[in-house]
Biopython code that builds the backbone (N, CA, C, O; Angstrom):
import numpy as np
from Bio.PDB.StructureBuilder import StructureBuilder

atoms = [
    (1, "UNK", "N", (4.145, 26.264, 35.881)),
    (1, "UNK", "CA", (3.544, 24.964, 35.718)),
    (1, "UNK", "C", (3.380, 24.353, 37.106)),
    (1, "UNK", "O", (4.285, 24.404, 37.938)),
    (2, "UNK", "N", (2.225, 23.785, 37.329)),
    (2, "UNK", "CA", (1.903, 23.231, 38.644)),
    (2, "UNK", "C", (2.036, 21.718, 38.584)),
    (2, "UNK", "O", (1.481, 21.068, 37.698)),
    (3, "UNK", "N", (2.780, 21.163, 39.540)),
    (3, "UNK", "CA", (2.907, 19.710, 39.612)),
    (3, "UNK", "C", (1.751, 19.137, 40.408)),
    (3, "UNK", "O", (1.499, 19.533, 41.546)),
    (4, "UNK", "N", (1.048, 18.188, 39.780)),
    (4, "UNK", "CA", (-0.063, 17.532, 40.461)),
    (4, "UNK", "C", (0.446, 16.196, 40.982)),
    (4, "UNK", "O", (0.951, 15.381, 40.210)),
    (5, "UNK", "N", (0.318, 15.964, 42.290)),
    (5, "UNK", "CA", (0.816, 14.702, 42.836)),
    (5, "UNK", "C", (-0.019, 13.519, 42.338)),
    (5, "UNK", "O", (-1.240, 13.598, 42.204)),
    (6, "UNK", "N", (0.685, 12.433, 42.073)),
    (6, "UNK", "CA", (0.013, 11.215, 41.635)),
    (6, "UNK", "C", (-0.698, 10.581, 42.817)),
    (6, "UNK", "O", (-0.147, 10.525, 43.917)),
    (7, "UNK", "N", (-1.905, 10.108, 42.601)),
    (7, "UNK", "CA", (-2.622, 9.446, 43.684)),
    (7, "UNK", "C", (-2.080, 8.021, 43.830)),
    (7, "UNK", "O", (-1.865, 7.337, 42.830)),
    (8, "UNK", "N", (-1.858, 7.574, 45.059)),
    (8, "UNK", "CA", (-1.346, 6.221, 45.257)),
    (8, "UNK", "C", (-2.415, 5.195, 44.900)),
    (8, "UNK", "O", (-3.614, 5.458, 44.987)),
    (9, "UNK", "N", (-1.945, 4.022, 44.496)),
    (9, "UNK", "CA", (-2.882, 2.955, 44.147)),
    (9, "UNK", "C", (-3.541, 2.428, 45.412)),
    (9, "UNK", "O", (-2.906, 2.264, 46.453)),
    (10, "UNK", "N", (-4.810, 2.176, 45.288)),
    (10, "UNK", "CA", (-5.563, 1.649, 46.407)),
    (10, "UNK", "C", (-5.418, 0.132, 46.398)),
    (10, "UNK", "O", (-5.512, -0.500, 45.345)),
    (11, "UNK", "N", (-5.188, -0.451, 47.574)),
    (11, "UNK", "CA", (-5.055, -1.904, 47.669)),
    (11, "UNK", "C", (-6.371, -2.555, 47.263)),
    (11, "UNK", "O", (-7.445, -2.064, 47.608)),
    (12, "UNK", "N", (-6.285, -3.646, 46.539)),
    (12, "UNK", "CA", (-7.478, -4.364, 46.115)),
    (12, "UNK", "C", (-7.922, -4.022, 44.707)),
    (12, "UNK", "O", (-8.828, -4.662, 44.174)),
    (13, "UNK", "N", (-7.303, -3.027, 44.096)),
    (13, "UNK", "CA", (-7.651, -2.665, 42.728)),
    (13, "UNK", "C", (-6.852, -3.556, 41.789)),
    (13, "UNK", "O", (-5.627, -3.633, 41.888)),
    (14, "UNK", "N", (-7.532, -4.215, 40.898)),
    (14, "UNK", "CA", (-6.846, -5.098, 39.953)),
    (14, "UNK", "C", (-6.506, -4.333, 38.690)),
    (14, "UNK", "O", (-7.182, -3.373, 38.319)),
    (15, "UNK", "N", (-5.460, -4.773, 38.050)),
    (15, "UNK", "CA", (-5.078, -4.159, 36.789)),
    (15, "UNK", "C", (-6.041, -4.615, 35.703)),
    (15, "UNK", "O", (-6.451, -5.775, 35.666)),
    (16, "UNK", "N", (-6.387, -3.710, 34.844)),
    (16, "UNK", "CA", (-7.303, -4.025, 33.758)),
    (16, "UNK", "C", (-6.521, -4.611, 32.591)),
    (16, "UNK", "O", (-5.559, -4.012, 32.109)),
    (17, "UNK", "N", (-6.940, -5.775, 32.150)),
    (17, "UNK", "CA", (-6.287, -6.439, 31.025)),
    (17, "UNK", "C", (-6.830, -5.824, 29.743)),
    (17, "UNK", "O", (-8.045, -5.737, 29.565)),
    (18, "UNK", "N", (-5.947, -5.398, 28.851)),
    (18, "UNK", "CA", (-6.447, -4.792, 27.610)),
    (18, "UNK", "C", (-7.162, -5.832, 26.743)),
    (18, "UNK", "O", (-6.618, -6.900, 26.461)),
    (19, "UNK", "N", (-8.365, -5.509, 26.334)),
    (19, "UNK", "CA", (-9.159, -6.393, 25.487)),
    (19, "UNK", "C", (-9.058, -5.931, 24.043)),
    (19, "UNK", "O", (-8.773, -4.761, 23.785)),
    (20, "UNK", "N", (-9.287, -6.835, 23.100)),
    (20, "UNK", "CA", (-9.277, -6.430, 21.696)),
    (20, "UNK", "C", (-10.361, -5.384, 21.426)),
    (20, "UNK", "O", (-11.363, -5.302, 22.136)),
    (21, "UNK", "N", (-10.138, -4.616, 20.416)),
    (21, "UNK", "CA", (-11.073, -3.555, 20.053)),
    (21, "UNK", "C", (-12.429, -4.150, 19.675)),
    (21, "UNK", "O", (-12.493, -5.267, 19.161)),
    (22, "UNK", "N", (-13.507, -3.415, 19.924)),
    (22, "UNK", "CA", (-14.841, -3.909, 19.545)),
    (22, "UNK", "C", (-14.953, -4.206, 18.053)),
    (22, "UNK", "O", (-15.708, -5.094, 17.656)),
    (23, "UNK", "N", (-14.219, -3.479, 17.228)),
    (23, "UNK", "CA", (-14.258, -3.744, 15.788)),
    (23, "UNK", "C", (-13.708, -5.133, 15.479)),
    (23, "UNK", "O", (-14.197, -5.797, 14.565)),
    (24, "UNK", "N", (-12.706, -5.578, 16.221)),
    (24, "UNK", "CA", (-12.162, -6.917, 16.012)),
    (24, "UNK", "C", (-13.187, -7.974, 16.397)),
    (24, "UNK", "O", (-13.357, -8.967, 15.689)),
    (25, "UNK", "N", (-13.871, -7.761, 17.521)),
    (25, "UNK", "CA", (-14.920, -8.708, 17.926)),
    (25, "UNK", "C", (-16.027, -8.755, 16.877)),
    (25, "UNK", "O", (-16.534, -9.830, 16.559)),
    (26, "UNK", "N", (-16.401, -7.607, 16.343)),
    (26, "UNK", "CA", (-17.428, -7.556, 15.307)),
    (26, "UNK", "C", (-16.994, -8.294, 14.055)),
    (26, "UNK", "O", (-17.782, -9.020, 13.449)),
    (27, "UNK", "N", (-15.742, -8.111, 13.669)),
    (27, "UNK", "CA", (-15.217, -8.802, 12.494)),
    (27, "UNK", "C", (-15.218, -10.308, 12.704)),
    (27, "UNK", "O", (-15.617, -11.060, 11.815)),
    (28, "UNK", "N", (-14.771, -10.752, 13.876)),
    (28, "UNK", "CA", (-14.748, -12.184, 14.148)),
    (28, "UNK", "C", (-16.157, -12.775, 14.174)),
    (28, "UNK", "O", (-16.377, -13.884, 13.688)),
    (29, "UNK", "N", (-17.096, -12.043, 14.733)),
    (29, "UNK", "CA", (-18.483, -12.500, 14.750)),
    (29, "UNK", "C", (-19.038, -12.590, 13.337)),
    (29, "UNK", "O", (-19.735, -13.549, 13.004)),
    (30, "UNK", "N", (-18.737, -11.607, 12.510)),
    (30, "UNK", "CA", (-19.171, -11.634, 11.118)),
    (30, "UNK", "C", (-18.538, -12.802, 10.376)),
    (30, "UNK", "O", (-19.205, -13.460, 9.577)),
    (31, "UNK", "N", (-17.276, -13.064, 10.625)),
    (31, "UNK", "CA", (-16.583, -14.166, 9.976)),
    (31, "UNK", "C", (-17.216, -15.505, 10.349)),
    (31, "UNK", "O", (-17.446, -16.351, 9.485)),
    (32, "UNK", "N", (-17.491, -15.689, 11.626)),
    (32, "UNK", "CA", (-18.127, -16.934, 12.081)),
    (32, "UNK", "C", (-19.515, -17.070, 11.466)),
    (32, "UNK", "O", (-19.904, -18.161, 11.051)),
    (33, "UNK", "N", (-20.261, -15.979, 11.405)),
    (33, "UNK", "CA", (-21.599, -16.023, 10.816)),
    (33, "UNK", "C", (-21.539, -16.380, 9.333)),
    (33, "UNK", "O", (-22.361, -17.163, 8.856)),
    (34, "UNK", "N", (-20.586, -15.823, 8.603)),
    (34, "UNK", "CA", (-20.462, -16.142, 7.177)),
    (34, "UNK", "C", (-20.097, -17.606, 6.960)),
    (34, "UNK", "O", (-20.639, -18.256, 6.066)),
    (35, "UNK", "N", (-19.183, -18.126, 7.771)),
    (35, "UNK", "CA", (-18.830, -19.544, 7.643)),
    (35, "UNK", "C", (-20.024, -20.431, 7.976)),
    (35, "UNK", "O", (-20.247, -21.443, 7.311)),
    (36, "UNK", "N", (-20.789, -20.064, 8.993)),
    (36, "UNK", "CA", (-21.949, -20.872, 9.371)),
    (36, "UNK", "C", (-22.999, -20.870, 8.261)),
    (36, "UNK", "O", (-23.566, -21.914, 7.939)),
    (37, "UNK", "N", (-23.258, -19.703, 7.679)),
    (37, "UNK", "CA", (-24.239, -19.618, 6.598)),
    (37, "UNK", "C", (-23.755, -20.379, 5.369)),
    (37, "UNK", "O", (-24.537, -21.089, 4.736)),
    (38, "UNK", "N", (-22.488, -20.242, 5.026)),
    (38, "UNK", "CA", (-21.984, -20.949, 3.840)),
    (38, "UNK", "C", (-21.994, -22.466, 4.048)),
    (38, "UNK", "O", (-22.264, -23.220, 3.113)),
    (39, "UNK", "N", (-21.704, -22.908, 5.262)),
    (39, "UNK", "CA", (-21.760, -24.342, 5.560)),
    (39, "UNK", "C", (-23.195, -24.848, 5.452)),
    (39, "UNK", "O", (-23.443, -25.916, 4.891)),
    (40, "UNK", "N", (-24.138, -24.074, 5.993)),
    (40, "UNK", "CA", (-25.542, -24.484, 5.939)),
    (40, "UNK", "C", (-26.040, -24.542, 4.498)),
    (40, "UNK", "O", (-26.728, -25.492, 4.124)),
    (41, "UNK", "N", (-25.709, -23.556, 3.698)),
    (41, "UNK", "CA", (-26.129, -23.557, 2.299)),
    (41, "UNK", "C", (-25.468, -24.712, 1.549)),
    (41, "UNK", "O", (-26.122, -25.382, 0.750)),
    (42, "UNK", "N", (-24.200, -24.948, 1.794)),
    (42, "UNK", "CA", (-23.504, -26.040, 1.116)),
    (42, "UNK", "C", (-24.057, -27.398, 1.478)),
    (42, "UNK", "O", (-24.155, -28.271, 0.616)),
    (43, "UNK", "N", (-24.420, -27.600, 2.729)),
    (43, "UNK", "CA", (-24.968, -28.895, 3.120)),
    (43, "UNK", "C", (-26.390, -29.064, 2.602)),
    (43, "UNK", "O", (-26.832, -30.189, 2.369)),
    (44, "UNK", "N", (-27.116, -27.957, 2.418)),
    (44, "UNK", "CA", (-28.468, -28.037, 1.876)),
    (44, "UNK", "C", (-28.436, -28.330, 0.379)),
    (44, "UNK", "O", (-29.198, -29.167, -0.106)),
    (45, "UNK", "N", (-27.570, -27.656, -0.343)),
    (45, "UNK", "CA", (-27.507, -27.802, -1.792)),
    (45, "UNK", "C", (-26.887, -29.137, -2.181)),
    (45, "UNK", "O", (-27.320, -29.758, -3.152)),
    (46, "UNK", "N", (-25.905, -29.576, -1.459)),
    (46, "UNK", "CA", (-25.234, -30.830, -1.778)),
    (46, "UNK", "C", (-24.027, -30.585, -2.657)),
    (46, "UNK", "O", (-23.635, -29.440, -2.886)),
    (47, "UNK", "N", (-23.434, -31.669, -3.150)),
    (47, "UNK", "CA", (-22.231, -31.527, -3.979)),
    (47, "UNK", "C", (-22.536, -30.825, -5.299)),
    (47, "UNK", "O", (-23.622, -30.970, -5.860)),
    (48, "UNK", "N", (-21.569, -30.074, -5.776)),
    (48, "UNK", "CA", (-21.742, -29.336, -7.020)),
    (48, "UNK", "C", (-21.749, -30.273, -8.210)),
    (48, "UNK", "O", (-22.573, -30.126, -9.114)),
    (49, "UNK", "N", (-20.847, -31.227, -8.220)),
    (49, "UNK", "CA", (-20.753, -32.187, -9.323)),
    (49, "UNK", "C", (-20.738, -33.589, -8.726)),
    (49, "UNK", "O", (-19.661, -34.136, -8.488)),
    (50, "UNK", "N", (-21.912, -34.188, -8.476)),
    (50, "UNK", "CA", (-21.962, -35.475, -7.785)),
    (50, "UNK", "C", (-21.262, -36.604, -8.532)),
    (50, "UNK", "O", (-20.778, -37.537, -7.891)),
    (51, "UNK", "N", (-21.188, -36.560, -9.853)),
    (51, "UNK", "CA", (-20.574, -37.637, -10.616)),
    (51, "UNK", "C", (-19.083, -37.461, -10.819)),
    (51, "UNK", "O", (-18.446, -38.316, -11.433)),
    (52, "UNK", "N", (-18.516, -36.389, -10.327)),
    (52, "UNK", "CA", (-17.112, -36.096, -10.547)),
    (52, "UNK", "C", (-16.251, -36.865, -9.556)),
    (52, "UNK", "O", (-16.449, -36.780, -8.344)),
    (53, "UNK", "N", (-15.312, -37.603, -10.079)),
    (53, "UNK", "CA", (-14.401, -38.379, -9.233)),
    (53, "UNK", "C", (-12.976, -38.077, -9.640)),
    (53, "UNK", "O", (-12.724, -37.591, -10.743)),
    (54, "UNK", "N", (-12.045, -38.366, -8.749)),
    (54, "UNK", "CA", (-10.634, -38.163, -9.058)),
    (54, "UNK", "C", (-10.167, -39.105, -10.163)),
    (54, "UNK", "O", (-10.825, -40.102, -10.460)),
    (55, "UNK", "N", (-9.040, -38.784, -10.761)),
    (55, "UNK", "CA", (-8.534, -39.597, -11.854)),
    (55, "UNK", "C", (-7.761, -40.811, -11.366)),
    (55, "UNK", "O", (-7.499, -41.719, -12.154)),
    (56, "UNK", "N", (-7.392, -40.856, -10.106)),
    (56, "UNK", "CA", (-6.618, -41.992, -9.620)),
    (56, "UNK", "C", (-7.541, -43.132, -9.227)),
    (56, "UNK", "O", (-8.683, -42.922, -8.818)),
    (57, "UNK", "N", (-7.025, -44.325, -9.361)),
    (57, "UNK", "CA", (-7.768, -45.515, -8.966)),
    (57, "UNK", "C", (-7.160, -46.055, -7.685)),
    (57, "UNK", "O", (-5.971, -45.855, -7.435)),
    (58, "UNK", "N", (-7.954, -46.738, -6.868)),
    (58, "UNK", "CA", (-7.389, -47.287, -5.636)),
    (58, "UNK", "C", (-6.269, -48.274, -5.921)),
    (58, "UNK", "O", (-6.437, -49.212, -6.701)),
    (59, "UNK", "N", (-5.137, -48.059, -5.288)),
    (59, "UNK", "CA", (-4.012, -48.969, -5.448)),
    (59, "UNK", "C", (-3.148, -48.693, -6.659)),
    (59, "UNK", "O", (-2.180, -49.417, -6.893)),
    (60, "UNK", "N", (-3.460, -47.681, -7.430)),
    (60, "UNK", "CA", (-2.672, -47.391, -8.621)),
    (60, "UNK", "C", (-2.365, -45.914, -8.719)),
    (60, "UNK", "O", (-2.837, -45.112, -7.913)),
    (61, "UNK", "N", (-1.571, -45.560, -9.713)),
    (61, "UNK", "CA", (-1.205, -44.164, -9.878)),
    (61, "UNK", "C", (-2.271, -43.393, -10.634)),
    (61, "UNK", "O", (-2.269, -42.162, -10.627)),
    (62, "UNK", "N", (-3.186, -44.104, -11.290)),
    (62, "UNK", "CA", (-4.240, -43.437, -12.031)),
    (62, "UNK", "C", (-3.822, -43.018, -13.417)),
    (62, "UNK", "O", (-4.657, -42.548, -14.190)),
    (63, "UNK", "N", (-2.568, -43.169, -13.758)),
    (63, "UNK", "CA", (-2.082, -42.776, -15.070)),
    (63, "UNK", "C", (-1.908, -44.034, -15.902)),
    (63, "UNK", "O", (-0.941, -44.775, -15.731)),
    (64, "UNK", "N", (-2.858, -44.269, -16.807)),
    (64, "UNK", "CA", (-2.789, -45.487, -17.613)),
    (64, "UNK", "C", (-2.214, -45.219, -18.991)),
    (64, "UNK", "O", (-2.165, -46.122, -19.826)),
    (65, "UNK", "N", (-1.781, -44.002, -19.238)),
    (65, "UNK", "CA", (-1.319, -43.660, -20.574)),
    (65, "UNK", "C", (0.176, -43.472, -20.685)),
    (65, "UNK", "O", (0.616, -42.659, -21.499)),
    (66, "UNK", "N", (0.960, -44.160, -19.932)),
    (66, "UNK", "CA", (2.395, -44.083, -20.109)),
    (66, "UNK", "C", (3.090, -43.042, -19.276)),
    (66, "UNK", "O", (4.047, -42.458, -19.783)),
    (67, "UNK", "N", (2.735, -42.762, -18.123)),
    (67, "UNK", "CA", (3.363, -41.886, -17.133)),
    (67, "UNK", "C", (4.264, -40.806, -17.713)),
    (67, "UNK", "O", (5.478, -40.826, -17.508)),
    (68, "UNK", "N", (3.669, -39.864, -18.437)),
    (68, "UNK", "CA", (4.448, -38.764, -19.002)),
    (68, "UNK", "C", (4.505, -37.570, -18.063)),
    (68, "UNK", "O", (5.308, -36.657, -18.260)),
    (69, "UNK", "N", (3.649, -37.575, -17.037)),
    (69, "UNK", "CA", (3.651, -36.462, -16.111)),
    (69, "UNK", "C", (2.751, -35.323, -16.542)),
    (69, "UNK", "O", (2.577, -34.362, -15.792)),
    (70, "UNK", "N", (2.168, -35.404, -17.742)),
    (70, "UNK", "CA", (1.276, -34.369, -18.220)),
    (70, "UNK", "C", (-0.173, -34.785, -17.981)),
    (70, "UNK", "O", (-0.520, -35.961, -18.092)),
    (71, "UNK", "N", (-0.996, -33.821, -17.659)),
    (71, "UNK", "CA", (-2.414, -34.095, -17.524)),
    (71, "UNK", "C", (-3.158, -33.375, -18.641)),
    (71, "UNK", "O", (-2.777, -32.281, -19.057)),
    (72, "UNK", "N", (-4.188, -33.985, -19.101)),
    (72, "UNK", "CA", (-4.972, -33.429, -20.201)),
    (72, "UNK", "C", (-6.360, -33.095, -19.679)),
    (72, "UNK", "O", (-7.056, -33.960, -19.147)),
    (73, "UNK", "N", (-6.759, -31.842, -19.832)),
    (73, "UNK", "CA", (-8.042, -31.394, -19.301)),
    (73, "UNK", "C", (-8.973, -30.929, -20.392)),
    (73, "UNK", "O", (-9.734, -29.987, -20.176)),
    (74, "UNK", "N", (-8.947, -31.532, -21.524)),
    (74, "UNK", "CA", (-9.879, -31.171, -22.598)),
    (74, "UNK", "C", (-9.639, -29.752, -23.110)),
    (74, "UNK", "O", (-8.696, -29.078, -22.696)),
    (75, "UNK", "N", (-10.516, -29.310, -24.023)),
    (75, "UNK", "CA", (-10.375, -27.977, -24.589)),
    (75, "UNK", "C", (-9.116, -27.876, -25.422)),
    (75, "UNK", "O", (-8.331, -28.822, -25.474)),
    (76, "UNK", "N", (-8.918, -26.781, -26.054)),
    (76, "UNK", "CA", (-7.701, -26.564, -26.858)),
    (76, "UNK", "C", (-7.591, -27.555, -28.000)),
    (76, "UNK", "O", (-8.224, -28.610, -27.981)),
    (77, "UNK", "N", (-6.803, -27.220, -28.973)),
    (77, "UNK", "CA", (-6.758, -28.151, -30.089)),
    (77, "UNK", "C", (-5.450, -28.274, -30.733)),
    (77, "UNK", "O", (-5.301, -29.035, -31.689)),
]
sb = StructureBuilder()
sb.init_structure("model")
sb.init_model(0)
sb.init_chain("A")
sb.init_seg("    ")
for serial, (resi, resn, name, xyz) in enumerate(atoms, 1):
    if name == "N":
        sb.init_residue(resn, " ", resi, " ")
    sb.init_atom(name, np.array(xyz, "f"), 0.0, 1.0, " ", f" {name:<3s}", serial, name[0])
structure = sb.get_structure()
């Protein structure tokens, strides 16, 4: 077996900082693009249910039926 001598470092050579893999950059770019498209579509379409409001009233708990802690969402019988 032959030993090969290591070449000495040349002055002025900077160490290379490891960068993330190109696949990670591609994934992040795709993620940003999907969020941008979904935001644009959502702002164009508008709210899904414009008349839908929360059950609470300003300054109150919103529970006018005797604070039982249960919520009723229709359906079922």
